[in-house]
N, CA, C and O atoms as CSV, one atom per row, in Angstrom:
chain,resi,resn,atom,element,x,y,z
A,1,UNK,N,N,-10.508,24.775,-15.276
A,1,UNK,CA,C,-11.317,26.137,-15.202
A,1,UNK,C,C,-10.761,26.925,-14.829
A,1,UNK,O,O,-10.163,27.142,-13.775
A,2,UNK,N,N,-11.031,27.762,-16.273
A,2,UNK,CA,C,-9.994,29.050,-16.659
A,2,UNK,C,C,-11.259,30.299,-15.612
A,2,UNK,O,O,-12.404,30.136,-15.190
A,3,UNK,N,N,-10.253,31.504,-15.551
A,3,UNK,CA,C,-10.873,32.630,-14.906
A,3,UNK,C,C,-11.316,32.853,-13.720
A,3,UNK,O,O,-10.770,32.235,-12.807
A,4,UNK,N,N,-12.279,33.670,-13.440
A,4,UNK,CA,C,-12.887,33.868,-12.306
A,4,UNK,C,C,-13.830,32.886,-11.433
A,4,UNK,O,O,-14.776,33.629,-11.169
A,5,UNK,N,N,-14.067,31.810,-10.920
A,5,UNK,CA,C,-15.484,31.139,-10.820
A,5,UNK,C,C,-15.790,31.581,-9.893
A,5,UNK,O,O,-17.004,31.771,-9.832
A,6,UNK,N,N,-14.911,32.040,-8.553
A,6,UNK,CA,C,-15.959,32.349,-7.408
A,6,UNK,C,C,-17.131,33.400,-7.073
A,6,UNK,O,O,-17.385,33.662,-5.897
A,7,UNK,N,N,-17.887,34.037,-8.205
A,7,UNK,CA,C,-19.017,34.406,-8.068
A,7,UNK,C,C,-20.588,33.206,-9.172
A,7,UNK,O,O,-21.739,33.427,-9.547
A,8,UNK,N,N,-19.881,32.352,-9.226
A,8,UNK,CA,C,-20.800,31.256,-10.220
A,8,UNK,C,C,-21.903,30.621,-8.672
A,8,UNK,O,O,-21.297,30.456,-7.613
A,9,UNK,N,N,-23.340,30.345,-8.708
A,9,UNK,CA,C,-23.653,29.056,-8.151
A,9,UNK,C,C,-23.422,27.978,-8.537
A,9,UNK,O,O,-23.526,27.413,-9.626
A,10,UNK,N,N,-22.908,27.552,-7.025
A,10,UNK,CA,C,-21.683,25.722,-7.422
A,10,UNK,C,C,-23.056,24.595,-7.305
A,10,UNK,O,O,-23.276,23.798,-6.393
A,11,UNK,N,N,-24.126,24.916,-8.952
A,11,UNK,CA,C,-24.491,23.529,-9.468
A,11,UNK,C,C,-24.036,22.305,-8.952
A,11,UNK,O,O,-24.615,21.707,-8.045
A,12,UNK,N,N,-23.255,22.012,-9.376
A,12,UNK,CA,C,-22.398,20.686,-9.428
A,12,UNK,C,C,-23.066,20.328,-7.636
A,12,UNK,O,O,-23.988,19.566,-7.347
A,13,UNK,N,N,-22.412,20.983,-6.905
A,13,UNK,CA,C,-22.515,20.914,-5.794
A,13,UNK,C,C,-24.036,20.543,-5.006
A,13,UNK,O,O,-24.204,19.708,-4.117
A,14,UNK,N,N,-25.070,21.447,-5.639
A,14,UNK,CA,C,-26.047,21.027,-5.419
A,14,UNK,C,C,-26.971,19.796,-6.396
A,14,UNK,O,O,-28.138,19.463,-6.184
A,15,UNK,N,N,-26.525,19.538,-6.933
A,15,UNK,CA,C,-26.764,18.161,-7.882
A,15,UNK,C,C,-25.791,17.116,-7.205
A,15,UNK,O,O,-26.235,15.993,-7.445
A,16,UNK,N,N,-24.883,17.066,-6.613
A,16,UNK,CA,C,-24.480,15.771,-6.062
A,16,UNK,C,C,-24.961,15.735,-4.674
A,16,UNK,O,O,-24.887,14.612,-4.176
A,17,UNK,N,N,-25.588,16.954,-3.664
A,17,UNK,CA,C,-26.559,17.025,-3.049
A,17,UNK,C,C,-27.988,16.284,-3.581
A,17,UNK,O,O,-28.169,15.146,-3.148
A,18,UNK,N,N,-28.550,16.591,-4.077
A,18,UNK,CA,C,-29.222,15.789,-4.312
A,18,UNK,C,C,-29.415,13.971,-4.870
A,18,UNK,O,O,-30.289,13.127,-4.675
A,19,UNK,N,N,-28.275,13.976,-5.526
A,19,UNK,CA,C,-27.910,12.838,-6.186
A,19,UNK,C,C,-27.782,11.953,-4.744
A,19,UNK,O,O,-28.469,10.958,-4.510
A,20,UNK,N,N,-26.662,12.571,-3.733
A,20,UNK,CA,C,-26.475,12.083,-2.600
A,20,UNK,C,C,-27.916,11.619,-1.516
A,20,UNK,O,O,-28.096,10.504,-1.027
A,21,UNK,N,N,-28.806,12.840,-1.351
A,21,UNK,CA,C,-29.971,11.903,-1.637
A,21,UNK,C,C,-30.930,10.638,-1.395
A,21,UNK,O,O,-31.284,9.755,-0.614
A,22,UNK,N,N,-31.144,11.478,-3.208
A,22,UNK,CA,C,-32.012,10.029,-3.430
A,22,UNK,C,C,-31.383,8.228,-3.405
A,22,UNK,O,O,-32.014,7.174,-3.325
A,23,UNK,N,N,-29.621,8.554,-3.534
A,23,UNK,CA,C,-29.144,7.412,-3.163
A,23,UNK,C,C,-29.880,6.806,-1.898
A,23,UNK,O,O,-30.682,5.876,-1.820
A,24,UNK,N,N,-29.266,7.759,-0.797
A,24,UNK,CA,C,-29.534,7.004,0.803
A,24,UNK,C,C,-31.267,7.020,0.668
A,24,UNK,O,O,-31.934,6.437,1.523
A,25,UNK,N,N,-31.654,7.442,-0.008
A,25,UNK,CA,C,-33.105,7.522,0.488
A,25,UNK,C,C,-33.747,5.891,-0.232
A,25,UNK,O,O,-34.679,5.218,0.207
A,26,UNK,N,N,-32.791,5.583,-1.556
A,26,UNK,CA,C,-33.219,4.072,-2.060
A,26,UNK,C,C,-32.112,3.267,-1.345
A,26,UNK,O,O,-31.805,2.136,-1.722
A,27,UNK,N,N,-31.708,3.690,-0.632
A,27,UNK,CA,C,-31.027,2.249,0.708
A,27,UNK,C,C,-31.915,1.992,1.332
A,27,UNK,O,O,-32.357,0.852,1.475
A,28,UNK,N,N,-32.498,3.324,1.992
A,28,UNK,CA,C,-33.276,3.309,3.581
A,28,UNK,C,C,-34.423,2.278,2.757
A,28,UNK,O,O,-34.675,1.169,3.229
A,29,UNK,N,N,-35.167,2.825,1.324
A,29,UNK,CA,C,-36.420,2.097,1.223
A,29,UNK,C,C,-36.043,0.594,0.845
A,29,UNK,O,O,-36.885,-0.170,1.314
A,30,UNK,N,N,-35.129,-0.004,0.206
A,30,UNK,CA,C,-34.743,-0.827,-0.230
A,30,UNK,C,C,-34.831,-1.826,1.555
A,30,UNK,O,O,-35.450,-2.699,2.164
A,31,UNK,N,N,-34.044,-1.149,1.620
A,31,UNK,CA,C,-33.670,-1.817,3.765
A,31,UNK,C,C,-35.146,-2.507,4.318
A,31,UNK,O,O,-35.576,-3.655,4.426
A,32,UNK,N,N,-35.720,-0.978,4.635
A,32,UNK,CA,C,-36.842,-1.447,5.086
A,32,UNK,C,C,-38.277,-1.868,4.804
A,32,UNK,O,O,-39.166,-2.364,5.496
A,33,UNK,N,N,-38.172,-1.472,3.480
A,33,UNK,CA,C,-39.486,-1.453,2.888
A,33,UNK,C,C,-40.009,-2.222,1.085
A,33,UNK,O,O,-40.974,-2.206,0.321
A,34,UNK,N,N,-39.145,-2.590,1.143
A,34,UNK,CA,C,-39.102,-3.626,-0.078
A,34,UNK,C,C,-39.278,-4.934,0.816
A,34,UNK,O,O,-39.160,-5.274,1.993
A,35,UNK,N,N,-39.750,-5.659,-0.856
A,35,UNK,CA,C,-39.425,-7.644,-0.649
A,35,UNK,C,C,-38.460,-7.735,-1.451
A,35,UNK,O,O,-38.526,-7.723,-2.680
A,36,UNK,N,N,-37.594,-7.822,-0.833
A,36,UNK,CA,C,-36.344,-8.438,-1.954
A,36,UNK,C,C,-36.053,-9.069,-0.737
A,36,UNK,O,O,-36.555,-8.771,0.346
A,37,UNK,N,N,-34.721,-10.488,-1.073
A,37,UNK,CA,C,-35.151,-10.990,-0.377
A,37,UNK,C,C,-33.606,-10.357,0.246
A,37,UNK,O,O,-33.203,-9.261,-0.142
A,38,UNK,N,N,-32.687,-11.333,1.419
A,38,UNK,CA,C,-31.597,-10.562,2.308
A,38,UNK,C,C,-30.494,-10.285,0.767
A,38,UNK,O,O,-29.921,-9.238,0.466
A,39,UNK,N,N,-30.486,-11.119,0.292
A,39,UNK,CA,C,-28.994,-10.833,-0.327
A,39,UNK,C,C,-28.986,-9.478,-1.129
A,39,UNK,O,O,-28.207,-8.527,-1.056
A,40,UNK,N,N,-30.391,-9.742,-2.126
A,40,UNK,CA,C,-30.247,-9.106,-3.076
A,40,UNK,C,C,-30.740,-7.645,-1.925
A,40,UNK,O,O,-29.625,-7.127,-1.863
A,41,UNK,N,N,-31.306,-7.071,-1.374
A,41,UNK,CA,C,-30.835,-6.007,-0.611
A,41,UNK,C,C,-29.632,-5.746,-0.146
A,41,UNK,O,O,-29.343,-4.578,0.111
A,42,UNK,N,N,-28.884,-6.581,0.012
A,42,UNK,CA,C,-26.908,-6.261,0.821
A,42,UNK,C,C,-27.220,-5.717,-0.941
A,42,UNK,O,O,-27.952,-4.798,-1.309
A,43,UNK,N,N,-26.591,-6.415,-1.574
A,43,UNK,CA,C,-26.267,-6.280,-2.889
A,43,UNK,C,C,-27.163,-5.061,-3.359
A,43,UNK,O,O,-26.589,-5.117,-4.447
A,44,UNK,N,N,-27.831,-4.268,-3.486
A,44,UNK,CA,C,-28.333,-3.741,-3.591
A,44,UNK,C,C,-27.946,-2.168,-2.554
A,44,UNK,O,O,-27.741,-1.178,-3.257
A,45,UNK,N,N,-27.881,-2.012,-1.510
A,45,UNK,CA,C,-27.262,-1.273,-0.919
A,45,UNK,C,C,-25.708,-0.969,-1.465
A,45,UNK,O,O,-25.432,0.078,-2.050
A,46,UNK,N,N,-24.398,-2.387,-1.103
A,46,UNK,CA,C,-23.705,-2.332,-1.918
A,46,UNK,C,C,-23.370,-1.479,-3.168
A,46,UNK,O,O,-22.415,-0.737,-3.401
A,47,UNK,N,N,-24.549,-1.850,-3.958
A,47,UNK,CA,C,-24.340,-0.720,-5.431
A,47,UNK,C,C,-24.300,0.661,-4.709
A,47,UNK,O,O,-23.291,1.145,-4.194
A,48,UNK,N,N,-25.592,1.251,-4.744
A,48,UNK,CA,C,-25.781,2.254,-3.998
A,48,UNK,C,C,-24.843,2.703,-3.466
A,48,UNK,O,O,-24.298,3.736,-3.854
A,49,UNK,N,N,-24.529,2.141,-2.645
A,49,UNK,CA,C,-22.704,2.745,-1.535
A,49,UNK,C,C,-21.728,3.234,-2.852
A,49,UNK,O,O,-21.400,4.392,-3.109
A,50,UNK,N,N,-21.405,2.133,-3.523
A,50,UNK,CA,C,-20.769,2.312,-4.414
A,50,UNK,C,C,-21.173,3.644,-5.678
A,50,UNK,O,O,-20.275,4.044,-6.420
A,51,UNK,N,N,-22.190,4.052,-5.747
A,51,UNK,CA,C,-22.654,5.276,-5.993
A,51,UNK,C,C,-22.439,6.644,-5.978
A,51,UNK,O,O,-22.212,7.598,-6.721
A,52,UNK,N,N,-22.651,6.257,-4.511
A,52,UNK,CA,C,-22.360,7.437,-3.654
A,52,UNK,C,C,-21.148,8.055,-3.278
A,52,UNK,O,O,-20.927,9.170,-2.804
A,53,UNK,N,N,-20.174,6.826,-3.676
A,53,UNK,CA,C,-19.020,7.265,-3.064
A,53,UNK,C,C,-18.250,8.249,-4.755
A,53,UNK,O,O,-17.320,9.050,-4.849
A,54,UNK,N,N,-19.010,7.777,-5.596
A,54,UNK,CA,C,-18.020,8.421,-6.611
A,54,UNK,C,C,-18.905,9.408,-6.398
A,54,UNK,O,O,-18.435,10.512,-6.673
A,55,UNK,N,N,-20.300,9.423,-5.910
A,55,UNK,CA,C,-20.720,11.298,-6.952
A,55,UNK,C,C,-20.435,11.893,-5.421
A,55,UNK,O,O,-20.989,12.983,-5.284
A,56,UNK,N,N,-19.777,11.495,-4.345
A,56,UNK,CA,C,-19.111,12.269,-3.493
A,56,UNK,C,C,-17.778,12.958,-4.066
A,56,UNK,O,O,-17.507,14.141,-3.859
A,57,UNK,N,N,-16.943,12.041,-4.844
A,57,UNK,CA,C,-15.598,12.025,-4.988
A,57,UNK,C,C,-15.923,13.101,-5.989
A,57,UNK,O,O,-15.970,14.281,-5.640
A,58,UNK,N,N,-16.208,12.614,-7.554
A,58,UNK,CA,C,-17.058,13.832,-8.265
A,58,UNK,C,C,-16.970,15.070,-8.144
A,58,UNK,O,O,-16.337,15.967,-8.701
A,59,UNK,N,N,-18.213,14.932,-6.760
A,59,UNK,CA,C,-19.098,16.327,-7.369
A,59,UNK,C,C,-18.646,17.161,-6.116
A,59,UNK,O,O,-18.756,18.386,-6.077
A,60,UNK,N,N,-18.225,16.541,-5.286
A,60,UNK,CA,C,-17.707,17.357,-3.648
A,60,UNK,C,C,-16.338,17.861,-3.839
A,60,UNK,O,O,-15.909,19.014,-3.893
A,61,UNK,N,N,-15.527,16.264,-3.966
A,61,UNK,CA,C,-14.211,15.886,-3.806
A,61,UNK,C,C,-13.687,16.432,-5.309
A,61,UNK,O,O,-12.461,16.383,-5.210
A,62,UNK,N,N,-13.962,16.842,-6.419
A,62,UNK,CA,C,-13.456,17.226,-7.622
A,62,UNK,C,C,-12.004,15.999,-7.844
A,62,UNK,O,O,-10.798,16.246,-7.876
A,63,UNK,N,N,-12.518,15.060,-7.931
A,63,UNK,CA,C,-11.260,13.702,-8.202
A,63,UNK,C,C,-10.926,14.324,-9.323
A,63,UNK,O,O,-9.720,14.529,-9.191
A,64,UNK,N,N,-11.359,14.871,-10.639
A,64,UNK,CA,C,-11.645,14.457,-11.930
A,64,UNK,C,C,-10.385,16.320,-11.933
A,64,UNK,O,O,-9.916,16.650,-13.022
A,65,UNK,N,N,-10.171,16.922,-11.077
A,65,UNK,CA,C,-10.036,17.982,-11.502
A,65,UNK,C,C,-7.923,18.474,-11.115
A,65,UNK,O,O,-7.313,19.535,-11.250
A,66,UNK,N,N,-7.492,17.123,-10.647
A,66,UNK,CA,C,-6.559,17.556,-10.261
A,66,UNK,C,C,-5.358,16.660,-11.451
A,66,UNK,O,O,-5.731,16.243,-12.548
A,67,UNK,N,N,-4.230,16.544,-11.037
A,67,UNK,CA,C,-3.167,16.302,-11.778
A,67,UNK,C,C,-2.155,15.582,-11.514
A,67,UNK,O,O,-1.721,15.714,-10.369
A,68,UNK,N,N,-1.659,14.906,-12.142
A,68,UNK,CA,C,-0.529,14.517,-11.164
A,68,UNK,C,C,0.209,14.021,-10.652
A,68,UNK,O,O,0.440,14.934,-9.859
A,69,UNK,N,N,1.238,12.857,-10.219
A,69,UNK,CA,C,1.695,11.651,-9.582
A,69,UNK,C,C,1.262,12.367,-8.277
A,69,UNK,O,O,0.066,12.106,-8.403
A,70,UNK,N,N,1.308,12.934,-7.343
A,70,UNK,CA,C,0.492,12.918,-5.882
A,70,UNK,C,C,-0.672,12.659,-6.130
A,70,UNK,O,O,-0.728,11.435,-6.250
A,71,UNK,N,N,-2.116,13.305,-6.352
A,71,UNK,CA,C,-3.224,13.079,-6.019
A,71,UNK,C,C,-3.432,11.458,-6.714
A,71,UNK,O,O,-4.211,10.765,-6.060
A,72,UNK,N,N,-2.967,10.940,-7.672
A,72,UNK,CA,C,-2.696,8.979,-7.853
A,72,UNK,C,C,-2.744,8.480,-6.064
A,72,UNK,O,O,-3.349,7.841,-5.203
A,73,UNK,N,N,-1.636,9.317,-6.361
A,73,UNK,CA,C,-0.591,8.733,-4.329
A,73,UNK,C,C,-1.904,8.716,-3.554
A,73,UNK,O,O,-2.434,7.627,-3.332
A,74,UNK,N,N,-2.313,9.538,-3.244
A,74,UNK,CA,C,-3.335,10.033,-2.467
A,74,UNK,C,C,-4.654,9.380,-2.862
A,74,UNK,O,O,-5.100,9.044,-1.765
A,75,UNK,N,N,-5.380,9.071,-3.614
A,75,UNK,CA,C,-6.188,8.019,-4.258
A,75,UNK,C,C,-5.800,6.506,-3.827
A,75,UNK,O,O,-6.549,6.074,-2.950
A,76,UNK,N,N,-5.197,5.967,-4.082
A,76,UNK,CA,C,-4.655,5.052,-4.212
A,76,UNK,C,C,-4.518,4.550,-2.653
A,76,UNK,O,O,-5.055,3.504,-2.287
A,77,UNK,N,N,-3.657,5.485,-1.653
A,77,UNK,CA,C,-3.642,5.179,-0.712
A,77,UNK,C,C,-4.884,5.469,0.498
A,77,UNK,O,O,-4.893,4.902,1.590
A,78,UNK,N,N,-6.055,6.618,-0.023
A,78,UNK,CA,C,-7.135,6.553,0.667
A,78,UNK,C,C,-7.832,5.287,0.356
A,78,UNK,O,O,-8.442,4.733,1.271
A,79,UNK,N,N,-7.814,4.692,-0.986
A,79,UNK,CA,C,-8.524,3.145,-1.231
A,79,UNK,C,C,-8.538,2.377,-0.532
A,79,UNK,O,O,-9.535,1.747,-0.182
A,80,UNK,N,N,-6.907,2.170,0.027
A,80,UNK,CA,C,-6.735,0.994,0.286
A,80,UNK,C,C,-7.004,1.313,1.987
A,80,UNK,O,O,-7.349,0.341,2.660
A,81,UNK,N,N,-6.843,2.734,2.725
A,81,UNK,CA,C,-7.463,2.643,4.082
A,81,UNK,C,C,-8.780,2.658,4.083
A,81,UNK,O,O,-9.306,2.335,5.148
A,82,UNK,N,N,-9.731,3.043,2.867
A,82,UNK,CA,C,-10.929,2.807,3.263
A,82,UNK,C,C,-11.322,0.786,3.327
A,82,UNK,O,O,-12.360,0.309,3.786
A,83,UNK,N,N,-10.225,0.032,2.766
A,83,UNK,CA,C,-10.149,-1.332,2.170
A,83,UNK,C,C,-10.173,-2.083,3.527
A,83,UNK,O,O,-10.786,-3.082,3.902
A,84,UNK,N,N,-9.334,-1.293,4.100
A,84,UNK,CA,C,-9.043,-1.819,5.681
A,84,UNK,C,C,-9.366,-1.730,6.831
A,84,UNK,O,O,-9.279,-2.442,7.832
A,85,UNK,N,N,-10.030,-0.088,6.412
A,85,UNK,CA,C,-11.302,-0.148,7.485
A,85,UNK,C,C,-12.015,-0.785,7.561
A,85,UNK,O,O,-12.114,-1.401,8.622
A,86,UNK,N,N,-13.164,-1.089,6.249
A,86,UNK,CA,C,-14.060,-1.567,6.415
A,86,UNK,C,C,-13.901,-3.613,6.711
A,86,UNK,O,O,-14.720,-4.284,7.340
A,87,UNK,N,N,-12.662,-4.124,6.053
A,87,UNK,CA,C,-12.379,-6.005,6.631
A,87,UNK,C,C,-12.024,-5.992,7.694
A,87,UNK,O,O,-12.069,-7.011,8.383
A,88,UNK,N,N,-11.511,-4.703,8.199
A,88,UNK,CA,C,-10.861,-5.008,9.875
A,88,UNK,C,C,-12.337,-4.823,10.692
A,88,UNK,O,O,-12.571,-5.565,11.646
A,89,UNK,N,N,-13.224,-3.897,10.312
A,89,UNK,CA,C,-14.441,-3.574,10.493
A,89,UNK,C,C,-15.792,-4.779,11.310
A,89,UNK,O,O,-16.579,-4.842,12.255
A,90,UNK,N,N,-15.087,-5.871,9.619
A,90,UNK,CA,C,-15.863,-7.045,9.047
A,90,UNK,C,C,-15.377,-8.348,9.802
A,90,UNK,O,O,-15.990,-9.333,10.214
A,91,UNK,N,N,-14.253,-8.038,9.824
A,91,UNK,CA,C,-13.122,-8.950,10.949
A,91,UNK,C,C,-13.717,-9.158,12.179
A,91,UNK,O,O,-14.396,-10.120,12.537
A,92,UNK,N,N,-13.375,-8.085,12.844
A,92,UNK,CA,C,-13.900,-7.605,13.937
A,92,UNK,C,C,-15.020,-8.129,14.466
A,92,UNK,O,O,-15.009,-9.031,15.304
A,93,UNK,N,N,-16.269,-7.472,13.904
A,93,UNK,CA,C,-17.557,-8.203,13.610
A,93,UNK,C,C,-17.939,-9.728,14.090
A,93,UNK,O,O,-18.429,-10.178,15.126
A,94,UNK,N,N,-17.316,-10.543,12.388
A,94,UNK,CA,C,-17.255,-11.587,12.857
A,94,UNK,C,C,-16.777,-12.637,13.554
A,94,UNK,O,O,-17.156,-13.802,13.432
A,95,UNK,N,N,-15.237,-11.880,14.906
A,95,UNK,CA,C,-14.603,-12.281,16.228
A,95,UNK,C,C,-16.031,-12.223,16.872
A,95,UNK,O,O,-16.874,-13.120,16.844
A,96,UNK,N,N,-16.119,-11.164,17.374
A,96,UNK,CA,C,-17.154,-11.249,18.351
A,96,UNK,C,C,-18.489,-11.662,18.692
A,96,UNK,O,O,-19.123,-11.763,19.743
A,97,UNK,N,N,-18.808,-11.950,16.991
A,97,UNK,CA,C,-20.095,-12.964,16.730
A,97,UNK,C,C,-19.588,-13.905,17.023
A,97,UNK,O,O,-20.351,-14.437,17.829
A,98,UNK,N,N,-18.709,-14.529,16.885
A,98,UNK,CA,C,-18.124,-16.288,17.119
A,98,UNK,C,C,-17.564,-16.094,18.682
A,98,UNK,O,O,-17.428,-17.143,19.310
A,99,UNK,N,N,-17.224,-14.840,19.373
A,99,UNK,CA,C,-17.011,-15.495,20.923
A,99,UNK,C,C,-18.473,-15.662,21.456
A,99,UNK,O,O,-18.822,-16.548,22.236
A,100,UNK,N,N,-19.437,-14.504,20.828
A,100,UNK,CA,C,-20.795,-14.903,22.004
A,100,UNK,C,C,-21.335,-16.147,21.541
A,100,UNK,O,O,-22.289,-16.392,22.279
A,101,UNK,N,N,-21.178,-17.225,20.527
A,101,UNK,CA,C,-21.883,-18.086,20.350
A,101,UNK,C,C,-21.445,-19.073,21.085
A,101,UNK,O,O,-22.037,-20.153,21.084
């Protein structure tokens, strides 16, 4: 983006916010009000979560605007940390569930 963009209204942020709200409401509907099977609900929520992550990355974190190896390294490191947190959380919850039985 060239020039002075400080005076423009942030339409990308507004659209990203609206998309985020819609995706969240769809996930709530799927979980609470749909008659889908548990497996279908889980896959729906996972899909909506991935779409929400993409909206967050592109609309708010401007992932496509940077360049260079440093940004790619940061993206890979962030993805690694996210996978570790999710996998670790599942592992701990699974261990706690088995220890309670």
